[in-house]
N, C-alpha and C positions, 0 to 999 in steps of 0.2 A: 413829478408832481408830489406835493406834500399834502396829506389829507387834513391834518389838524394843527392848530397853532401851538398846542402843547408839545409838538415835536421839535419846536425851534426856540423854546424858552431858554433864558440864561440859566447858568448853573445855580445862581442865587434864587431865581424864581422856582426852579425845580425843587431845590432843597427846602424852600419855605413851604411849598405844598406838601412835600413828603412828611415834614415834621408835624404839621397840623393834622394830617390824616393818620400818621403813626400814633400820635397821642390819643386820638379818638378811637382808633382800632384797639389799642392796648386796654383802654378803659372799658370798652364794650365787651371784649372777651373776658376780662377779669370779672366783670359783673354778671355775665350771662352764660359763661362756659365753665362749669365746675372743674373740669379736668385742667383747664388753663390756670384757673385760680390756684389749684393745688400746686402745679408746677412752679408758678411764680412765687407762691409763699415759701416753697422749699428752697428756691433760689434767693429768697430774701429781697425781692424786688416788688414794688408797688407801682401802680399806674403813674402816680405823681413823681416817681423817680425818673421818668422819661422826659427830660428837658431839652436834650439835643439829639441829633441823629447818632452821635457817638454812643449815646446811652442805649441804643439798640443792642449793643454787645452785652449788656447786663441781663438781657432776657434769655431764657432757656431755649434750646433748639426744639423743633417739632420734627418727628420722623414718621416714616410710613408705619412703623410699629405702633406709634401713638394712635394712628387712624384705625388700625386693626383692633387695638385694645379697646377702642371706644366705638366699635362697629355697632349699628350703622350710623346713628345720629349723634353720638356723644360729643362731638366737637362742633356741632352746629350752633350758631349764635342767634337763630331766629326760631319762632314756633313753626311747626310743620305746615300750618295753614298758610304760611307766607311763601312756601316753596312753589315754584312753577315748573321745575325740571329736576330730575334726579338722574345722574350717570354713575357708573361704577367701572372699576378695572375688571379684568377677566378673573382675577382671584386664583390664578393657576398655581401660585405658591402659598396659598393660605386664604384667609378671608379677603374678599375684595375690598378695595378702598372706595368708599362711597362719597360722592360729592353732590352738592345741591346748589340750586340757583333760585334767587328771588327774581321778580320781574325786573328790578333794577340791575341785578347781576347779569341778566341776559342782555340788557341794553349795553352795559359796559363791555361785555364779551364781544358783541357785534362791532362796537366802536374800535376795540383793540385789534381785532382781525382785519377790519377795514383799513386801518393805518398800514398794517404790514402787507396786505394785498396790494395796495397802491404803491408802496415802496418797492415791491417786487415787479411792478409794471402792469398790474391789473387795472382795468378801467371799466366804465359803464358800457363800452362797446363790446366787451368780451362775452363769448359763450363759454362758460366754465364747466368742465366735466369733472365731477367729484368721484374719484376712484378710491376713496376710503370706504371701509365697511360702515354702513349705518347701523345704529343700535346703541348699546351702552357706551361704546367707545366715543370719546368727545371729538375726535378729529373731524369726522364727516360733517356733523351738524355745525361745528364751530366754523369751519371754512365756508360751508354753505351759507350760513346767515351773514357772515362778514362780507362775503362777495356779493350777496344779494343787497346788502346795505350800500355797497359801492355802486350798484346799478347793473351788475352783470346778470345775464340770463343763465340759470343753473340747469345743468343736466345731472341729476342725482343718480348716476349709474351704479354706484357702489363698486364692489370688487367682483372678480370672477368673470367667466365667459369672455375671455379677452378678445376673441374674434368679434363678438357682438359689440364690445367696447369700441373696437376699431370701426365697425359699421356706423355707430353713432358719431364718432369723430369725423368720419368722412361725409356722412349724409347731413349732419347738423352743422358742419363747419366749425367744430370746436376750435377755439383759439387759445384757451388756457386749460392746463391739465393740473389737477391736484392729485397727488399720489405719494407713496413712499419712493425713495430713489430706486430701490430694487424692483418695484412694480413698474415704474416708468421705463426701466431698462427691459423688463419682460415684455411690455407692450410693444416696444420697438422691435424686439426679437421676433415676436409672433407676426408683426406687420411684414417683416421681410420674408418670413416663411410662406405667407399667403400672397406675396407679390405686391405689397404696398411699401412705398418708400416714404417714411415719415417726413423727410425733408422736402419732397416734391409733391406727394399726393395728399398730405394733410395740411391744415392751416394752423396747427399748434405752434405758437411762437413764445409762449410763456409757460414755464413749468414751476409751480409753487409746491415744493416738496417738503415733507416732514415726517415725523413719527419714528424715524431712525436716523442715525448719524450718516452724513454724507461727506466722504473725504474729497479732497481736491482731485485725486486720481479718478474717483467715481464721477465727479462733475465733468472731467475731460472725456470720459467714456460716453456720458450722456450727450455731450455736444457732438461727438462723432455720430451718434444715432439720430439726434433730433435737429442737428444743424449748428454750425458755429455761431450763427446769429441768434439762436434761441436764447431767451432770458431764463436762466436756470438758477433759482435761489432756494434757500432753505429757511424754515422758520422753526421756532422753538416754543414748546409749552409742555405741560403735563396735566393730567386730569386734576390732580390735587390743587394745582395753582389756579387753573381756569380751564385748561385745554389749550389748543393753539391760541396764540395771541399775546404771549409774554414777550417775545422778541422775534425779529426776523431781519433778513438781509435786504438791503437796498441794492440798486443796480451797480453801485460802486464795489460791492463784494468785499467790504472791509470789516466784516464782523456783523453780528446781529443787533440791531437797534432795540433797546429795551423800552417798553412803555413805562417810563419811570414815575409817571404820575399815578400809576396803579400798583407798581411793584418796586420794592427796594432790594437791590441785589447786593450781596456780599460774597467774597471768596475767602474760604478758610483753609487752614491746614487740616486735612481730613483726619489726621492722627491726634492732634492736640486741640482742635477746635478754635485755635487762635485766628483772628481776622488778619488776612494778608494785605499788604499795600497794593494799590492799583498797579496792574501790569504783571503781578506775580500769579503763577498758575496754581490752582487748587480746586477745592470742591465748591460749587455754586450753592449759595443759601439764598432763599427768596422769602421776603415778607410781603403778604398781600394787604394793601392799605385801603382798598375800596370795596372789597367783597363783603356782602351782607350776610349771606348764609354760612359761609365757611372761610372766615378770615384767618388763614394760617400765619403764625408768627415764626420767623426764622426756620423755614422748612428746608431740611437738608435734602437736596435733589440727588446727590451722588454723582452728578455730572461734573466733568473736569473742564475748566475753562479759565480765562482771565478777563479782567475788565479793562476797558479803554474809555477814557473820558474826553479826549480831544475831539473837537467838532469834526464831522465827516464832510468830505467834499460835496455830498449831496445836499447840504444845507441843514440837515438835522443836527441837533445839539445833544440829543439824549446819549447816555452811556451805551457802549456796545460791548457785547460779550463775544469773545473769539469763538469761532466754530469749534464745537466740542471735539476733544481729543480722545474721549472715552468716558467710561463710568467707573467709579471706584469698585462697584460690585461686578463689573464686567472684566476687571483686570485678572489675568491668570498668573499665578506664581508658579513658574516651571523651573525646577532645579535651582531655586533661589533667585530667579530672574523675573522681574515684572514684565509681563507681555500684554499688550492691548491688541484686540482684533484689528483695530484701525491701522496699526503698524503693518500687520500681515497683508491687509487689503492693499495698502499703498504699494508694497513690493509687487504683489501679484498683478495689479492693473497696469503697472509701469513696465511689465515684462512682455515683450513682443512674442506673439504666438499662442497666448492663452486668452481665454474669455474672462468675463467679470464674475462668473459664478464659482463659489468655493465653499468648502466645509472645513471646519477646524475640529479635530478630535484630540482629546487629551486623556491618556490612560496611565496606569501605573503598573510596572512589571519589575520584579526583582528589586523592589524598594527604590525604583527610579522612575521619574516622569518621562513619558514618551509623547511628543508632539507630532501629530500627523496632519498634513494639509492636503486635502483632495481638491483638485482644480481641473476644470475642463480645458482641453486644448481648443484652439480657435477653429481648426479645420479637421474634419474626419480623416483626410488623406494623411495627416501627420501620424496617425496611429499605425500606419503601415510601414513607417520608417523607424526602425529600432535606433539607428544612429542619431536621427533628429530628436527623438524622444529622450534619449540618454543625455544629449547635449543640453536640451531644454531643462531637464530635471537637475542637472549639475549646476546650470546657471541660476536656477531658482534657489537651490540650496545655498549657494554662495551668497546671493543677495539677502536671503533671509538671515543667514548667520551674521552678515554685516549689520543688518538692521536690529536684530534681536540679541545678538551676543550668545546665541546657543544654536545647536544643530536641530534640524527638524526633518522628519521624513516627508517626502513629496510623492503623491500619487497622481499621475496624469490620467485623466479619463476622457472618454469621447464627448463631443458636444451633446447637450441636452440630456446628460446622464443624471446630473444632480437635481435635487428638489428646487422648484421655483416657489416664490412667495408672492401672494397678492396683497398681504398686509405687511406687518413688520417682519423682516427677515430674521430667522434663527440660524446663525452661522456656526455656533459653538456647541459642542457636546463634550461635557467634562465628566467622564465616567468615574473619576476619583471621588466626586461629590456623591455619586450614587452607590458607592461602596462596591463597585464592580471590578 
């Protein structure tokens, strides 16, 4: 099922809408946001210079630092009396990034999420359990309101108390689960511990996952836990752009469809800032062309992907972004080699005998970087067999060296030893950055 006609427009129609909305947005921010006016004046560009979509490249980038420098309302394009909602990031690395929504923004947000929920298999017959944390985080209310617009019944269970989450799933007949990939895996893990088989004892057949990167290896593990017939998709968004609703997978699983009538995507070389041709991998940059309160121009997401413009077999014609391969700020440079956590996860999950939970530790000793990966074995009985542990450790080291091009230490630990996450998983600890 396709929710909106805008998902099937021709490329000419899409670009015509984008250009008209881009011109309007650029004019509006220039006139009403002093910080943008200064940036554009410094770049030597005026609103009237935007005559084609290609002219988007003339405009300066916006970064998270710009949002922090203008905390809390400096980038807002409307008076505060027009706001109906305010969200913010956690601010764990500095001032939080603050985002606001007018009444019109909230309606657009619902519409964008509704499209992606339907593309993922959601429908009005669903009982949707939202296992994102409610509060300043945009994920929970974003999916909540979008699924409600589709007609689903919402169970706003938030995160935590996983056994109670399972009680709700079983008693309420939950059919659609919203969570991070790691928490969806944790729910299945706890279910088995208390004697519930997610595939037989629960009615969950659609998993709409987000807030953290999901590799194909992780999707395979989730299918093992929730059933091969389960519809497991991921969607993309960030608070600065809207929250969830920027893009999402359909059931063809050929990349995430972008709501192009609301967002213009570009992919750039993260070092030079040059726009790359379609199909080349780089950093995603997004321009918001319908947001009233916070219409960001050329926002650098730091996420690594590529764009695909050929129509999808599902019938949608919107551009798709390849599932993320990492973030420029998540990349670890270890002994001169670029390493992404997703590469390590792919090796671990594809190795028989270990579970999906892992930790990555990077330290420096004697002027050299040390990469240590802690991972749980699948069965406690393996911890009693030194020979089996040694063989598994050697196999992991060989596969990691083949993938990364460098040696890593491997520590095998008992099941349920490592920390579990109900929200976004924190897998990496880089002690080099902390001066330790």
